C-alpha positions in Angstrom: 0.3 -0.5 0.4 3.1 2.1 0.1 2.9 3.3 -3.2 -0.9 3.8 -3.8 -2.6 6.4 -4.3 -5.7 8.2 -4.4 -8.4 8.1 -6.4 -8.5 11.7 -8.3 -11.0 14.1 -6.7 -12.1 16.5 -9.9 -13.2 18.9 -6.3 -15.8 20.8 -5.4 -17.2 24.0 -3.4 -15.9 25.8 -0.2 -17.8 24.2 2.6 -20.5 22.8 0.4 -18.4 20.3 -1.6 -20.8 18.4 -4.1 -23.3 18.6 -2.4 -25.1 21.3 -5.1 -24.3 18.9 -7.9 -26.0 16.0 -5.8 -29.0 18.0 -4.9 -28.7 19.0 -8.7 -29.8 15.4 -10.4 -27.5 13.1 -7.8 -28.0 10.4 -10.3 -26.1 12.0 -13.4 -24.3 13.1 -10.8 -22.9 9.9 -9.9 -22.8 8.4 -13.8 -20.8 11.2 -15.3 -18.1 11.3 -12.2 -18.0 7.5 -12.8 -18.1 8.1 -17.0 -15.8 11.2 -17.1 -13.6 10.3 -14.3 -12.8 5.7 -13.6 -14.4 3.6 -11.0 -13.4 5.1 -7.9 -13.7 8.4 -7.3 -13.7 10.8 -5.1 -16.5 13.4 -3.6 -17.5 15.7 -0.7 -20.4 16.4 1.1 -19.8 19.2 4.2 -16.5 18.9 4.4 -17.1 14.3 4.9 -15.0 13.5 1.8 -16.9 9.6 0.2 -15.5 7.6 -3.0 -17.7 6.4 -5.5 -17.1 3.1 -6.3 -18.7 1.5 -9.8 -16.0 -0.5 -10.6 -17.0 -4.8 -11.5 -13.7 -6.0 -9.2 -13.5 -3.5 -6.6 -17.3 -3.8 -5.6 -16.7 -7.3 -5.4 -13.5 -7.9 -3.1 -16.1 -5.1 -0.9 -19.1 -7.1 -1.4 -17.9 -10.6 -1.7 -13.6 -11.6 -0.8 -13.1 -9.2 1.8 -16.8 -8.4 2.9 -15.8 -8.9 6.8 -13.4 -6.0 6.1 -15.9 -3.3 5.9 -19.0 -2.7 7.2 -22.2 -0.8 6.5 -21.1 2.5 8.8 -22.5 5.3 10.2 -23.5 7.5 7.0 -26.6 4.6 6.9 -26.8 4.6 10.9 -26.6 8.3 11.4 -29.5 9.0 7.6 -31.3 5.7 8.9 -31.2 4.7 11.8 -34.5 6.6 12.6 -36.1 4.5 10.9 -34.3 1.2 10.1 -32.9 0.8 13.6 -31.0 -1.9 15.0 -32.8 -4.4 12.2 -30.6 -6.3 9.5 -30.2 -3.6 7.0 -27.6 -1.9 9.0 -27.0 -4.8 11.9 -23.0 -6.0 12.2 -21.0 -8.7 12.9 -22.9 -11.6 15.7 -26.5 -8.9 15.5 -26.8 -9.2 11.7 -25.6 -13.4 12.3 -28.4 -13.9 14.1 -31.3 -12.1 13.0 -31.2 -13.1 9.2 -30.3 -16.6 10.2 -33.3 -15.8 12.8 -34.9 -14.8 9.5 -34.2 -17.0 6.6 -36.9 -19.5 6.8 -39.0 -16.6 5.6 -37.7 -16.6 2.5 -36.5 -20.1 1.6 -37.6 -21.1 -2.1 -41.1 -22.8 -0.9 -41.4 -20.3 1.0 -41.8 -17.9 -1.9 -43.3 -20.3 -3.7 -46.6 -20.5 -1.5 -47.2 -16.2 -1.2 -47.2 -16.9 -4.9 -51.2 -17.2 -4.8 -51.6 -14.3 -3.1 -49.3 -12.4 -5.1 -51.2 -12.9 -8.9 -54.5 -12.7 -6.5 -53.7 -9.4 -6.3 -52.9 -8.5 -9.2 -56.7 -9.5 -11.0 -57.5 -7.3 -8.7 -55.7 -4.5 -9.8 -56.5 -5.5 -13.6 -60.4 -5.5 -12.6 -59.8 -2.0 -10.8 -59.1 -0.9 -14.9 -61.3 0.2 -16.9 -60.2 0.4 -20.6 -59.4 2.8 -23.1 -58.4 4.8 -18.9 -55.4 6.9 -18.4 -53.9 4.8 -14.7 -50.7 6.1 -12.3 -49.5 3.2 -12.6 -46.5 3.9 -10.4 -49.8 4.0 -7.8 -51.2 1.4 -8.2 -47.0 -0.7 -7.9 -47.1 1.1 -4.1 -51.0 0.2 -4.1 -51.0 -3.9 -5.0 -47.2 -4.5 -3.9 -48.2 -3.0 0.0 -50.9 -5.5 -0.5 -49.3 -8.3 -0.9 -46.4 -7.6 1.6 -48.9 -7.4 4.2 -51.3 -10.0 3.6 -48.3 -12.9 2.7 -45.5 -11.4 4.6 -48.0 -10.4 7.6 -50.5 -12.3 7.4 -53.2 -9.6 7.5 -53.9 -7.2 5.0 -53.6 -4.6 7.9 -57.3 -1.6 6.3 -56.4 -0.3 9.1 -52.8 0.6 9.4 -53.4 1.5 5.2 -53.0 5.3 5.6 -50.5 5.2 8.3 -48.1 3.3 6.4 -48.7 5.4 3.8 -48.5 8.7 5.5 -45.4 7.2 6.5 -43.5 6.4 3.1 -44.9 10.1 2.0 -42.8 11.1 5.2 -39.9 9.9 4.4 -39.9 9.9 0.5 -39.2 13.5 1.8 -37.1 13.8 4.6 -34.0 12.1 2.1 -34.7 13.6 -1.7 -31.8 14.0 -3.1 -33.0 17.8 -4.7 -33.2 19.1 -1.3 -30.3 20.1 0.6 -31.9 19.5 4.1 -31.6 15.6 2.9 -27.6 15.4 3.7 -28.1 17.5 7.3 -28.6 15.3 10.5 -32.0 14.1 10.9 -32.5 15.5 14.5 -32.3 18.9 12.9 -35.6 19.7 13.7 -36.6 21.0 10.6 -40.3 21.0 9.2 -39.4 17.8 7.1 -37.5 15.9 10.1 -40.6 16.8 12.5 -43.1 15.4 10.0 -40.7 12.4 9.7 -40.3 11.6 13.5 -43.8 11.9 14.0 -45.2 10.4 11.4 -42.4 7.3 11.7 -43.5 7.7 15.9 -47.4 6.6 14.0 -45.4 3.7 12.2 -43.7 1.9 15.4 -46.1 2.2 17.5 -49.1 0.4 14.3 -46.4 -2.3 14.0 -46.2 -3.0 17.8 -49.8 -3.0 17.9 -49.9 -5.8 15.1 -47.1 -7.7 17.2 -49.7 -7.6 20.5 -52.0 -9.1 18.0 -49.6 -11.9 17.0 -48.1 -12.5 20.4 -51.8 -13.1 21.9 -51.7 -15.0 19.9 -50.1 -17.4 20.6 -46.5 -17.8 18.2 -45.3 -21.1 16.8 -42.1 -21.6 19.1 -40.3 -22.6 16.1 -38.9 -19.7 13.6 -39.0 -22.4 10.9 -42.9 -22.8 11.0 -44.0 -18.9 10.4 -46.9 -18.4 7.9 -46.0 -15.3 7.4 -43.0 -12.9 8.1 -43.8 -11.6 11.5 -44.9 -14.7 13.2 -41.0 -16.0 12.5 -39.5 -11.8 13.6 -42.2 -12.4 16.4 -41.2 -16.7 17.3 -37.7 -15.9 17.0 -38.2 -12.8 19.6 -39.4 -15.8 22.0 -36.7 -17.5 21.3 -34.2 -14.8 22.1 -33.0 -14.7 18.7 -34.4 -10.4 18.7 -35.5 -8.5 21.5 -38.8 -6.1 21.8 -37.2 -2.8 20.1 -35.4 -5.3 16.3 -38.0 -6.8 16.5 -40.2 -4.5 15.1 -37.2 -2.8 13.2 -36.9 -5.7 11.1 -40.8 -5.3 10.0 -40.7 -1.1 9.6 -38.0 -2.6 7.4 -39.2 -4.9 5.4 -43.1 -3.2 5.1 -41.0 0.4 3.4 -38.4 -1.1 1.8 -40.1 -4.7 1.1 -43.0 -2.9 -1.2 -41.3 0.3 -1.9 -38.7 -1.5 -3.5 -41.4 -3.9 -5.6 -43.6 -1.2 -6.6 -41.3 0.8 -8.2 -39.2 -2.1 -9.8 -43.0 -3.4 -10.9 -43.3 0.9 -12.4 -40.9 0.2 -14.2 -40.9 -2.4 -16.1 -44.9 -1.7 -17.1 -43.7 1.2 -18.0 -41.3 -0.3 -20.3 -43.2 -2.6 -21.1 -45.1 -0.5 -22.6 -43.0 2.1 -24.5 -40.9 -1.2 -26.1 -44.9 -2.5 -27.9 -43.0 -5.6 -29.5 -41.6 -7.0 -26.8 -44.6 -6.0 -24.8 -46.2 -8.8 -26.7 -43.5 -11.5 -26.8 -44.2 -10.8 -23.2 -48.1 -11.2 -24.1 -47.6 -14.3 -26.1 -45.8 -16.1 -24.0 -48.2 -16.1 -20.2 -51.3 -16.0 -23.0 -49.2 -19.6 -23.6 -50.1 -20.3 -19.9 -52.8 -23.0 -18.5 -54.0 -20.3 -16.6 -52.9 -17.0 -14.6 -49.2 -18.3 -13.7 -47.1 -20.2 -11.0 -44.0 -20.0 -9.6 -43.4 -23.0 -11.1 -43.9 -21.2 -14.3 -42.1 -18.4 -14.7 -39.1 -21.1 -15.6 -41.0 -21.2 -18.9 -41.9 -17.6 -19.4 -37.9 -16.3 -20.8 -38.9 -12.8 -23.0 -41.1 -12.6 -19.2 -37.4 -12.4 -17.0 -35.6 -10.9 -19.2 -37.7 -8.3 -19.4 -37.7 -7.7 -15.9 -34.3 -8.1 -15.9 -33.5 -5.0 -18.0 -35.8 -2.8 -16.1 -33.4 -3.6 -13.0 -30.7 -3.4 -15.2 -32.1 1.1 -16.6 -34.3 1.6 -13.4 -32.6 0.0 -10.3 -34.9 0.5 -7.1 -31.6 0.9 -4.5 -29.6 3.6 -6.4 -27.0 2.9 -4.1 -25.4 1.4 -1.4 -22.8 2.5 1.5 -20.3 0.6 3.4 -17.1 1.9 4.7 -13.9 0.1 5.6 -12.9 -0.4 9.6 -9.0 -0.8 8.6 -6.6 1.1 5.4 -7.0 -0.8 2.2 -5.8 -1.4 -1.2 -8.4 -0.9 -3.1 -8.3 -0.7 -6.8 -4.8 0.4 -6.8 -5.7 3.2 -4.6 -5.4 3.8 -0.6 -8.9 3.5 0.7 -8.3 5.3 4.2 -10.6 3.3 7.3 -13.9 5.3 8.1 -14.0 6.4 4.6 -18.1 6.8 3.0 -17.9 4.3 0.0 -21.0 5.1 -2.3 -21.9 1.5 -4.4 -23.6 2.9 -7.0 -26.1 0.4 -9.4 -27.2 3.2 -11.3 -24.2 4.3 -12.2 -22.8 0.8 -12.9 -25.6 0.5 -15.1 -25.3 2.2 -17.6 -21.7 2.3 -18.1 -20.5 2.1 -21.4 -17.2 -0.1 -20.5 -20.7 -3.0 -19.6 -22.5 -3.0 -21.4 -23.9 -1.6 -25.2 -26.5 1.0 -26.1 -26.6 1.4 -21.4 -29.8 3.9 -21.8 -31.5 1.8 -24.2 -34.4 -0.5 -22.8 -33.1 -4.2 -24.3 -34.1 -7.1 -22.5 -33.4 -9.3 -25.3 -29.5 -8.7 -24.4 -30.6 -11.4 -21.2 -32.3 -13.5 -23.6 -29.7 -16.6 -25.6 -30.5 -20.3 -27.1 -28.1 -23.4 -26.2 -26.7 -25.8 -28.7 -30.7 -27.3 -29.0 -32.5 -24.3 -29.9 -33.6 -23.9 -25.7 -33.5 -20.3 -24.8 -31.5 -19.9 -21.4 -32.1 -17.2 -19.4 -32.3 -16.3 -15.2 -35.1 -17.4 -12.8 -33.8 -17.1 -9.6 -30.7 -14.3 -10.5 -30.8 -13.1 -13.4 -29.9 -14.2 -16.7 -26.8 -14.4 -19.1 -25.9 -11.3 -20.0 -23.9 -10.8 -16.8 -21.4 -14.1 -18.0 -20.9 -11.4 -20.5 -19.1 -8.7 -19.0 -18.1 -8.5 -15.1 -19.7 -10.1 -12.1 -20.7 -6.8 -10.4 -21.4 -5.0 -13.2 -25.2 -5.8 -12.0 -25.7 -5.8 -8.5 -29.7 -4.3 -8.0 -30.5 -6.8 -4.6 -27.1 -5.8 -3.5 -24.3 -9.0 -3.3 -22.0 -11.4 -1.3 -23.6 -12.1 1.9 -25.8 -9.1 2.7 -27.1 -9.4 -0.5 -31.6 -8.4 -0.1 -33.0 -11.0 1.4 -36.0 -10.7 -0.5 -33.8 -10.9 -3.3 -36.7 -13.7 -4.9 -39.7 -13.1 -3.4 -39.1 -9.7 -5.0 -38.4 -10.9 -8.4 -41.4 -14.1 -8.1 -43.7 -11.2 -8.0 -42.4 -8.7 -10.3 -43.4 -11.7 -13.2 -45.8 -13.1 -11.5 -48.2 -9.7 -12.0 -46.4 -8.7 -14.8 -47.3 -12.3 -16.2 -51.1 -12.0 -14.8 -51.3 -8.3 -16.1 -50.5 -8.8 -19.6 -52.5 -11.3 -19.9 -55.7 -9.0 -19.4 -54.2 -6.1 -20.9 -52.6 -3.7 -23.2 -50.2 -1.5 -22.3 -49.6 2.0 -24.0 -46.9 4.7 -23.3 -49.5 7.7 -21.8 -45.8 9.8 -20.2 -43.1 10.4 -22.3 -39.9 10.1 -20.9 -39.9 10.0 -17.5 -38.6 12.0 -14.8 -36.7 10.3 -11.5 -35.6 11.5 -8.7 -32.8 9.7 -5.8 -34.8 9.8 -2.4 -34.2 6.4 -0.5 -34.4 5.0 -3.8 -35.3 5.6 -7.7 -38.3 6.9 -7.4 -40.4 8.6 -10.3 -40.9 12.7 -9.9 -44.4 12.3 -11.6 -47.4 10.5 -11.9 -45.9 7.3 -14.3 -49.3 6.9 -16.7 -50.6 3.8 -19.0 -53.5 3.8 -20.9 -55.0 1.0 -20.5 -56.3 -1.2 -23.8 -58.9 -4.4 -22.2 -57.6 -7.8 -24.7 -60.3 -9.6 -26.5 -61.5 -12.6 -25.7 -61.4 -14.6 -22.7 -59.6 -14.5 -20.3 -58.7 -18.1 -17.3 -59.1 -16.4 -14.0 -58.1 -19.6 -12.0 
């Protein structure tokens, strides 16, 4: 490391650093800085030095090979601690391992497959609510859909009473972390109007979760977390065994209720928008799912390569999580540069997924890139993991769900949910774009700045409703 140098620093303003550029357009800032200055480059937020990391080899080193030398660190905890507490997302070391072990049974393949009926049922209800010729905001519809699926599948309830509390909390969270506002870079303890609203609504959400936990305890949780019917049952059972304390139980329920439904809703929004905007590929997916014997089941997804490619490509072009964060616990040599302990590392799927070094025509939606025929004329594609496009380039040229031991525990659930929803919808409707171009904002996630509108056209002919 003696000969290693620091990454390039293109500079910024005194005191503010690069805050003005991030507030103007954080997504393009990441993309532009990576393209102009390489896979590891410095930037500054109010005097705090950060490194943007977009080199796939360095990403693999951080997330996989030397993952135990990196932690989530102080910045995510300062920004997200009030929201996610000591739950799985922010926990470290032994606490993280205990929590991950306690809840992983809720995401085993067979458990996730069992949620398929709920995913399809709610997609049917969504399609039924759309009138022929109507213009709908697919982001709003996808949010309602993802919330209903998560509430039923993972919390075992329709929680209709709590829907407004969750909606209000989600709105306050979005405002708090909207990077187009300079105040989003300030500590959450400062009494700004957005912070006060954020804390007030988050307190209400936590109280709602505590009530749900109390109801579940009163009903008698299973003695083994692995036998619970849903994630809340798993969490309560784990708490009864001492694997989680009550605060960690609530923190994890909040994490999955917000992060789970928010990221799934965004993934579904972008996939539906992209399919509406590419009618030829939409027709290809429609033909594929129309050939199924009724509405899809999880086992049918292996027979739907175009559907899977449509989702993989939407998650490449519009990753719901635009950035992950890590800090080295000791000085490390990364990509030939010297990285001090404690520096904030920003790992940006947004910038990597749009890097022309790894992706031809990176800003175009081209789901065909995920499809290939084998020697027998069969189409190779992804199922639980993405398709063969990843094999053509470095592994971490694509990482919408993170990577390594701390990859998103709900990845299998989300990929199944998106594909079952799209298949069920396209068996009933054709989508025509109304919104000409997406306008995005970087908040806690990659969100549309405005409604994402499509026109609904009912399909001709009877459809098997299951």
